[in-house]
C-alpha positions as CSV (number, residue, x, y, z in Angstrom):
1,A,29.1,35.9,9.5
2,R,31.1,39.0,10.2
3,I,30.7,42.1,11.0
4,G,33.0,44.9,10.7
5,F,32.8,48.5,13.3
6,A,35.1,51.3,11.3
7,T,37.6,52.2,14.1
8,P,37.9,50.2,16.8
9,E,36.6,52.8,18.7
10,L,33.2,52.9,17.5
11,L,34.1,48.7,18.3
12,W,34.3,50.0,22.3
13,Q,31.4,52.5,21.5
14,V,29.1,49.3,20.1
15,L,30.4,46.6,22.6
16,T,30.3,48.5,26.1
17,A,31.0,45.8,28.9
18,K,27.4,45.9,30.2
19,R,26.9,44.5,26.5
20,W,30.1,42.5,26.5
21,E,28.2,40.8,30.4
22,L,24.9,40.9,27.8
23,L,26.1,38.8,25.3
24,K,28.2,36.2,27.3
25,V,25.0,35.6,29.4
26,L,23.1,34.8,26.1
27,C,26.2,32.6,24.7
28,G,24.4,29.4,24.7
29,A,21.4,30.2,26.0
30,G,18.7,30.2,23.5
31,P,15.8,32.9,22.8
32,V,14.7,34.5,25.6
33,S,13.1,37.6,26.7
34,I,14.3,40.7,27.4
35,R,12.9,40.6,30.9
36,E,14.4,37.0,31.1
37,A,17.9,38.7,30.4
38,A,17.8,41.9,32.0
39,R,17.3,39.1,35.4
40,R,20.1,37.5,34.5
41,V,22.6,39.8,34.4
42,E,20.4,41.7,37.6
43,R,19.8,44.9,35.2
44,D,17.2,46.9,35.1
45,V,14.9,46.5,32.3
46,K,14.6,49.7,30.4
47,A,18.1,49.4,30.8
48,V,18.9,46.2,28.5
49,H,16.3,46.9,26.5
50,G,18.7,49.6,25.7
51,D,21.3,47.6,24.8
52,V,20.0,45.0,23.4
53,T,18.5,47.6,20.7
54,A,21.8,49.0,20.8
55,L,23.2,44.9,19.7
56,L,20.1,44.6,17.7
57,G,21.2,47.3,15.8
58,A,24.8,46.0,15.4
59,G,23.8,42.7,13.8
60,L,25.2,41.2,16.8
61,L,21.6,40.0,18.5
62,G,18.7,38.8,16.6
63,R,14.8,38.2,16.9
64,N,12.8,34.9,16.7
65,A,8.8,34.1,15.4
66,D,8.2,35.1,18.5
67,G,10.1,38.1,19.6
68,R,12.5,37.3,21.6
69,I,16.0,37.9,21.5
70,E,18.6,35.5,20.5
71,F,22.6,35.0,20.5
72,P,23.1,33.3,16.7
73,F,26.3,33.2,16.7
74,D,28.6,29.8,17.9
75,A,31.6,32.3,18.8
76,V,32.4,35.6,19.2
77,K,36.6,36.4,17.6
78,V,36.9,40.5,18.5
79,E,40.0,41.0,16.1
80,F,41.6,44.1,15.1
81,M,44.9,45.8,13.3
82,L,47.1,48.5,14.7
83,H,49.8,50.0,12.6
84,A,52.4,52.5,13.7
85,A,51.8,55.8,12.8
């Protein structure tokens, strides 16, 4: 699977430091509740819920049949080009 962003700025708007930390914790963890994800990153459930919503919208997280969230990929590769003006 490949997920693209129109600009690097949009990538960094979606993939903030806190969201990257959340993805790292969820990578390989299997399905978890948002409450469990918040516990693992030692953050407020409401804040993690907002981040999960953004990551679901970007396609970086998924939900399984019972509503738990999961990171559905084996790895993440971030790549972009910077061209001279």
